[in-house]
C-alpha positions in Angstrom: 3.7 128.5 167.6 7.2 128.8 166.3 8.3 128.1 162.7 11.1 125.5 162.6 12.8 124.6 159.4 14.6 121.3 159.5 17.3 120.9 156.8 18.1 117.2 156.4 21.3 116.1 154.7 19.3 114.6 151.8 16.1 116.0 150.4 14.2 119.3 150.8 13.9 121.3 154.0 10.9 120.5 156.1 9.0 123.4 157.8 7.2 122.6 161.0 5.0 124.4 163.5 6.2 123.9 167.0 4.5 125.0 170.2 6.4 126.8 172.9 8.2 124.3 175.1 8.1 121.5 172.5 11.2 119.4 172.3 12.9 119.8 168.9 13.7 116.1 168.6 10.0 115.3 169.1 9.0 117.9 166.6 11.4 116.5 164.1 10.1 113.0 164.6 6.5 114.1 164.2 7.3 115.7 160.9 9.4 112.7 159.6 12.7 114.5 159.5 15.4 112.0 158.6 18.9 111.8 160.1 18.1 112.1 163.8 18.9 108.6 165.0 18.1 109.4 168.6 19.3 105.9 169.8 18.8 106.8 173.5 15.2 108.1 173.0 16.1 111.7 174.0 17.9 111.0 177.3 21.1 112.8 176.3 23.3 109.8 176.5 24.1 109.0 172.8 24.6 112.2 170.8 22.9 110.9 167.7 20.5 113.8 167.5 23.3 116.3 166.8 22.1 119.4 164.9 23.4 122.8 163.9 21.0 125.6 165.0 20.8 129.0 163.3 18.3 131.8 162.9 18.0 132.4 166.7 20.4 133.7 169.3 22.0 130.7 171.1 21.2 132.1 174.6 17.5 132.0 173.7 17.7 128.2 173.6 19.0 127.9 177.2 22.3 126.9 178.6 24.0 123.7 177.5 24.3 121.1 180.2 27.7 119.5 181.0 26.4 116.1 179.6 25.3 117.7 176.3 28.7 119.5 176.0 30.6 116.2 176.6 28.4 114.3 174.1 29.0 116.9 171.4 32.7 116.4 171.8 32.3 112.8 170.7 29.5 113.2 168.1 29.9 111.6 164.7 30.0 115.1 163.0 32.6 117.6 163.9 31.4 120.0 166.5 30.6 123.6 165.5 29.9 126.7 167.5 26.1 126.2 166.8 26.1 122.4 167.6 23.4 121.2 170.0 21.5 118.0 170.7 17.9 118.3 169.5 16.7 116.3 172.5 17.9 119.0 174.8 16.3 121.9 173.1 12.8 123.3 173.9 11.2 125.9 171.7 11.4 129.2 173.5 8.6 131.7 173.8 8.6 134.2 170.9 11.6 132.4 169.3 11.4 133.8 165.8 12.3 131.4 163.0 14.7 128.5 163.9 16.7 126.6 161.3 17.9 123.2 162.4 20.4 121.5 160.1 20.9 117.7 160.7 24.5 116.6 160.7 25.2 114.6 157.6 27.5 112.1 159.3 24.6 110.5 161.2 22.2 110.4 158.2 19.6 107.6 158.0 16.1 107.6 156.9 13.3 107.4 159.4 11.4 104.2 159.5 
């Protein structure tokens, strides 16, 4: 299990336990993390699960696909060096702590 801390734009950080291979978007939804709109349901076509990942070396999260790269160029929040789409990230084996900050520009509360 990995420890993932989600930092929403509003409210306190949420610490979650995530098994190896778990999709970060699914983990966030299971723990009620707000701000991840995920309009496409995790199919990497909308860019509304834009997050900023820290606490782990980027290469440990796997290579970014061309589709993810293009979506981040048009995301609501300005792209940063640590921008990723939560739907495209699986928890790696032996990841260490992961901090996932939700982009404020896409904030909404979960239903």
